[in-house]
C-alpha positions, 0 to 999 in steps of 0.5 A: 176493223172490229172492237169488243167490249166486256162490261163487268157491273161489279163494284164494291161502291158506287162513287159519289159522281157515278151514274153507270150501271154498277154495283156489289150485288150479283153472282159472279160465276154465272155472269161469267157464263153468261158473258162466255155464252154471248162471247161465243155466239158473238164470235159465230156471227163474225169472221173478222179478227178483233182489232180491239178488246176492252173490259170495263165496268164496274171493277173488272178485278171483282170478278176475280183472276179465275174469271177473268182468264177464263173470259179471255180464253173464251175470246181467244177461242171464239175470235181470231185476234190481229197479231197486235191488238190492242186488249185493256183492262180497267183497274182500281187501285184497291183491287190491284194486286201482285197476283192479279196482275200476274194473272191478267199478263198470262192471259194476255192483257197488254194495256192498262187503264187506271182510274186514280182520279185525283192524288189529293186525298180530300178529293178522293174522299169527297168523290166516294173512291175506296183508295187513297193517294199512296195507295194510287201510287202504290198501285201504278209502280206495281203495274210497272213492276209487273211489266206492263209498258202501256198504261193510262190513267184517269184523272178528273177535274172541276171537282169541289174545292178543287185548286189549281196548284193540288191539280198541277201537283196530281198531274206532276206526280202521275206524268212522272211515272212512264205512263202512255196515256191520260184520260181527264174528265170535268166532274159532271154532276149527275142528277139522282147521284149523291155529289149531283144532288149535293154539290155545285158546278165549278165555275166556268172560267175556274174549270177553264184554267184547270183545263188550260193547265191539263192541256200545258202539262201534257203537251210539256211531257211529250203527249198530244191532245188526240181527242177533246178529254185523252191525250197519248204519247205518239203511238199510244192512242187509245185504238179502241176508244178511236174505234168508237169515235171513228164509228167502225164496228164494235160489239158490247156484251153485258148489262147496260152495253151499247154496240154499233155493229152492221149499221145498226145501234144495240143497247142491252137493259141495264139489268144483270138478270135479263143479261144472264138469262138471254146473253144474245142475241144484241138488244133494242136494234136502232138501224142507222139512216143516212142523216143520222149517220152524218151527225154522228159522223160530225159530232164524234170526229170533231172530238178528235185531232182527225177532225172531219172532211170538209164535205161534211160541213153543211152548206152555209157553215163558214168555216172561218167563222171559227178561224180562231178554234180550228184549222184546215188541214188534207181537206178537214175541218180540225178543231184546235185546243181552244176549239176542244174546250167549246166544241159542244157549241161549235159542233151544235152550231154545225148540226143547227145548219144541217 
């Protein structure tokens, strides 16, 4: 299995919580050409077909419909794709237009990931988002009107001043749409971001109450909790993200993009000019040894509903210690919903015995 990620590092304005590499500056056409060169060279180095393709950012729409179509055409001419390959693009409400959606559909996009975050305007303002709740709902409706049927939305919890009632209203309104996938992330206050420097973290008990509400609402809507932060209707799990958690090969192209390819990890520097000057080969090769691979399998596998084989558990670790937070199935150790919430502590405990 092989996946491809294309990073589009442009945004009108960074959100108050965002620590990812993105910004408003940069020549869109020059960057498109650099990405196309990298795609062609990556395709020449690979004979396997793509199972998934993901265009993320930043805000991919800011590259423009013509440039996005050019990227997708280059992918199709440089790689073979599996018959039912998952092809996703991230969108934000303020830049989602009928013309853009039509261009994406014509170019072969079959999955949309929409960054909503909240349907409470005060919370959106706190986060520094550029859209209102009404604009988010209108954009989501346009996506379905354009004929897309595999649609994911992102929400956040643990926001300053967020209440269970407000979060419940956001979830209920979003789940009233025929979305197939929901990603929900607790706010991380990153040092050096406006929100990270100004806000205080929500009390753990309050955040856990929001988490439990999230789990109840998605379950009632028929979604499976298949990864710590992700919920999906049966058959609509994000195959691209599962590739990361299963440690199958993926190539990431663009400044700050990471890859796991042929037994090594790679990372481009956070430098747009550097990438445009030399978009290939992949940078900063770090081979993965057996011990590190084992740790990665534990860390990533326990994030998902697949868990890890019992054979990966270190000597001295008794899974019965976490019987209230896990279960055994088909010779696998799998965290339940309570275990997902405490996953970091449980994983640390397991790794400490390695």
